[in-house]
Structures are given as C-alpha cells and as structure tokens.
C-alpha positions, -999 to 999 in steps of 0.1 A, spaced: -766 543 694 -734 555 670 -733 537 637 -696 522 647 -713 505 676 -739 489 657 -713 477 634 -694 462 662 -719 446 677 -732 430 647 -697 417 640 -692 402 672 -727 387 670 -720 373 638 -687 356 648 -700 339 681 -728 325 657 -700 312 633 -682 298 662 -707 280 675 -715 267 643 -679 253 634 -675 242 669 -705 220 666 -691 205 630 -654 202 638 -655 190 674 -685 163 674 -690 151 710 -654 164 722 -630 153 741 -645 138 774 -641 102 779 -621 83 803 -614 46 788 -588 19 794 -582 -13 767 -556 -37 761 -543 -51 729 -521 -85 722 -516 -108 694 -500 -140 685 -504 -167 715 -498 -198 690 -479 -226 701 -451 -241 681 -424 -268 684 -399 -238 696 -424 -230 725 -429 -265 735 -397 -263 759 -411 -235 779 -446 -246 779 -446 -284 776 -478 -306 766 -494 -274 748 -488 -278 713 -516 -257 699 -516 -224 721 -486 -212 745 -512 -210 774 -481 -203 799 -473 -170 785 -511 -164 777 -520 -174 813 -490 -150 827 -504 -121 805 -539 -126 816 -528 -125 851 -513 -89 846 -543 -80 833 -566 -87 858 -543 -70 882 -544 -40 865 -562 -9 884 -583 4 871 -592 -31 850 -597 -25 813 -634 -22 796 -620 -47 770 -592 -66 753 -583 -70 716 -568 -102 707 -548 -97 670 -550 -129 656 -528 -163 654 -547 -180 686 -534 -210 676 -510 -232 659 -539 -243 635 -574 -237 630 -583 -272 624 -561 -299 635 -564 -338 650 -601 -339 639 -612 -307 657 -612 -267 654 -594 -248 676 -613 -215 684 -630 -227 715 -598 -236 732 -587 -201 728 -621 -190 743 -614 -211 772 -578 -201 776 -592 -163 784 -619 -174 804 -601 -157 836 -601 -127 816 -640 -125 802 -652 -143 836 -638 -109 851 -665 -89 829 -637 -78 805 -650 -83 769 -628 -98 745 -628 -87 709 -608 -110 684 -594 -105 649 -585 -133 627 -549 -147 615 -536 -165 590 -531 -195 615 -567 -194 618 -575 -204 585 -550 -234 587 -565 -265 579 -540 -296 592 -541 -322 567 -515 -352 561 -491 -346 542 -493 -309 547 -486 -289 517 -456 -261 516 -465 -229 528 -483 -206 523 -511 -232 534 -544 -234 518 -571 -214 535 -609 -237 538 -641 -220 538 -654 -242 566 -623 -229 589 -637 -195 582 -674 -204 591 -666 -225 622 -645 -190 637 -675 -171 629 -698 -193 649 -676 -195 677 -665 -160 678 -705 -149 671 -706 -125 701 -688 -101 681 -706 -71 668 -725 -78 635 -723 -44 617 -696 -54 591 -705 -63 552 -728 -94 544 -707 -123 550 -683 -106 569 -698 -114 602 -676 -117 633 -646 -110 608 -651 -71 599 -669 -50 622 -667 -16 643 -679 -5 678 -681 30 696 -671 39 733 -699 45 756 -699 80 751 -691 77 716 -657 96 714 -638 65 706 -644 47 673 -628 10 666 -625 -10 636 -614 -47 630 -606 -57 593 -600 -94 579 -574 -96 553 -578 -131 547 -617 -133 538 -628 -160 515 -658 -170 497 -642 -203 483 -610 -225 497 -581 -210 485 -555 -237 478 -527 -218 468 -528 -185 486 -503 -157 472 -487 -152 505 -493 -152 541 -496 -113 543 -535 -114 525 -549 -82 513 -579 -59 527 -604 -62 496 -625 -33 484 -658 -45 501 -641 -40 538 -624 -6 521 -658 7 512 -674 -4 546 -648 12 567 -651 45 549 -687 46 552 -683 37 588 -662 67 595 -684 87 578 -708 79 603 -688 87 635 -680 119 653 -656 100 676 -623 121 684 -601 90 686 -601 64 658 -582 26 662 -582 -1 637 -570 -36 645 -558 -61 618 -535 -92 620 -510 -77 597 -489 -46 596 -485 -24 568 -446 -20 574 -433 -53 583 -406 -53 605 -387 -81 594 -357 -89 573 -328 -60 570 -353 -33 570 -387 -25 579 -405 -30 541 -443 -30 535 -464 -57 526 -459 -53 487 -501 -53 484 -515 -16 471 -546 -26 495 -527 -19 526 -514 13 509 -553 21 500 -560 13 541 -535 36 552 -548 65 529 -583 59 547 -567 60 582 -543 89 571 -568 110 555 -593 104 587 -564 111 615 -564 77 629 -547 76 662 -532 39 659 -532 11 637 -527 -24 658 -515 -52 645 -494 -87 650 -484 -112 626 -445 -105 632 -435 -120 667 -419 -90 683 -427 -57 697 -425 -23 675 -442 10 673 -435 34 646 -450 69 639 -459 68 602 -455 106 589 -441 123 558 -407 109 563 -423 74 558 -428 66 521 -460 47 509 -449 17 493 -461 3 471 -469 34 458 -504 42 446 -515 59 411 -517 89 415 -489 90 443 -500 98 477 -479 111 507 -488 105 545 -497 140 559 -511 129 592 -493 110 623 -509 74 625 -487 50 648 -481 15 638 -484 -5 669 -472 -41 668 -475 -62 696 -471 -96 682 -462 -123 706 -483 -134 737 -468 -170 732 -452 -173 698 -419 -176 694 -401 -143 692 -381 -133 660 -348 -126 667 -331 -111 639 -295 -94 646 -298 -80 610 -328 -56 616 -319 -21 612 -332 15 625 -342 -9 657 -341 23 678 -359 45 655 -386 15 648 -388 9 690 -380 -30 681 -381 -53 710 -375 -91 704 -358 -109 733 -360 -144 734 -388 -163 754 -402 -127 760 -439 -118 755 -455 -83 751 -488 -67 759 -503 -32 757 -524 -11 777 -541 19 760 -552 44 782 -579 73 766 -582 104 791 -598 131 771 -578 143 744 -547 124 750 -539 87 743 -512 70 764 -501 37 753 -477 16 783 -463 -16 767 -451 -44 788 -426 -73 785 -418 -102 805 -420 -141 807 -439 -170 817 -429 -166 852 -454 -137 853 -426 -110 858 -434 -81 838 -421 -46 831 -427 -15 811 -408 -17 780 -424 13 763 -445 43 767 -459 69 745 -486 95 741 -506 103 709 -514 141 705 -548 148 697 -563 139 663 -587 163 655 -581 199 645 -588 223 673 -616 253 667 -601 283 660 -616 318 676 -636 329 652 -648 358 673 -646 389 654 -630 419 676 -645 450 676 
C-alpha cells in the first residue's frame, strides 16, 4: 500500500478513536429523556387573602386547590411537583405545627401518583408567640426539626443534619439533575435573624459542588426559596449576601438550566448572562459566562406584590396582577427544555402567561475525524 494511503488511514483511525473518547467524556448519558414536572411557591395565607379565601388563615387552599386541579388536568401528567417554600402563614401557631396541613392540602396531587418535593421557606421557620416580636421573626430549631419529620420522605442524601432540607435526585434516565437548598438552616435558635433572605452556608455549597461532580446529567436545575436577584422596589437587585453570588458561580460554571425560586409574590423570569452584573461581587471579581435562567414563580396563594415602581418589567418578564396565582410546567424533551407558565384565579380559569425554551447546556461534540 502506498505510504500516503497508510498515513491517511492511520490519521482517520486515530481521529475516530479521539472522537469516540471525547464523545464519551463530554456527552455523558446524552440527550434522550422526556420528562415533565411542575414548580410553584408561596401558598401561605394572610389577612390580605381572607376576603378571597374565608376561614383559611394559614394556607390559601382556594388558590392551591385551583392550581392542583390544573395540574391534574395536564396531559401528560407531570412526574413530580416541586413546591418552593412558604406553605403556611406560620410554621407553628395556636399550639400546633402546620406542615401536615400543607401535605393534606396537596393530597389530591399526591394521591394521583405525582411525587411532591418541598423547599423550606422563611415562613416555615416562624413560630407564633404572644406578643410577636418585630420582623424578621426568630427561627426556632424545633420548627426545623418538625419540618424534617413531616417531610421525611424527601431524599436523605444531603449533608449530615440537613435531611429533607438540602438534597438532590436525578431523573430515571439520569439525564436530569435536581438539587434543593435551604437558606435558613440553623443548629440553634436564632432570635434576631439578619434578614428574611437568609444565606447559603458553605456546607451546602461544598455538598452541591460534590454532587455536581458525580452526575453526568445534561440538564441541571436548582430549587431554593429566595431569588438571587430580588424583583422588588424600584429595580431588580441582589439579596446583598455574597453566599448567593458564590452559589450562582457554581451554577454558571456548571451550566445549570434554571434556578427556581419564590419568596417575592409575583412571576418573573430572566436569563442571567454576561450583561447582568454579579452583586455583591466576589474577590477576585467574577463575570457570568453562561445563560442560567432565574425563574421566580412566587404566588400560589400569597397576596400578590403590586409595585407600580418596578422598572424593566418587560426585560424581567414580570407579572403581578392582584388576586392572580401562577405555576410553571417544565417539559424536557431531549436537548430542549420548555417552560410554560400559567396564571389564573381561585375560580380555576388559567391561561398561558409566559413560555420560553432553554438551549442545551452541554457543549456539542466537535467532529474530530481527521481527513485524509
């Protein structure tokens, strides 16, 4: 065989081997799953919701029941629902804990075989006393422990002591990774919290980094109660705690698809790209390189934020109509993630308020075959 032909065949064979190797390293399990889930948050009642849902001072079950009916009408039905925190007005009130009441309010969904995952919010940590101190209210360790007992069917793979509070799971085909974090974790009562936004401790950040290192999932999602960029006041602003910037750096470095949150009682979504500045900034400074979506779906019963001074409402896709509630349906179909969000009232009339797609989060494998 001529020498040039041998060189060409050798180069082709080497190129094929390299392509196969990098394909295995880069693509992991590959895009191949179809999966649907639902996210919503903030079903707590208050004095403002009393005219809408009378005799329900803790959970706005009128709004929650309407959303649950919409979920059950979805075709296909979702595999699971993730609730983003603030399920009840108080975690403890009138001599009793309220966590089981929320589980009972979700029974029409869970009885249909749809798994419920939960994220702890600040209201889960509020322990009603008389008189009640000014906000931010104290956090009681017994409330956290009772929450862990009631929701002990959550994955128990978080850091020691964080059972049912911080955890992760994967889709059946292992192409989707999901993580839940708790910004209100305590080891003793905290009678004077710094603010209502909490912080993500280093234990959880280290744990999340290790969990990510062990997955080969193409799609990654995080659930937490508090947004990184708060949509309130006169402009979207950060929570002013550097732990959230550290968390976002982990998400940005690892190409997460979506950061799901609640806490603020409205709907908003924004792709956080290089045009959005990290704040507070880290030292050394960082800049976002990838496109992670912050999806805030923050009222499934709580009174809506209605702030006419909010700026960039179109850019941040803000919806905040009074007596209106929201939930988001997430469809994963191979490489594409599609989110369809609905708004409606306690009457059960829901319509699409927003829809968007997330591009693939993994770099495509380059053609490494060498030509002759």
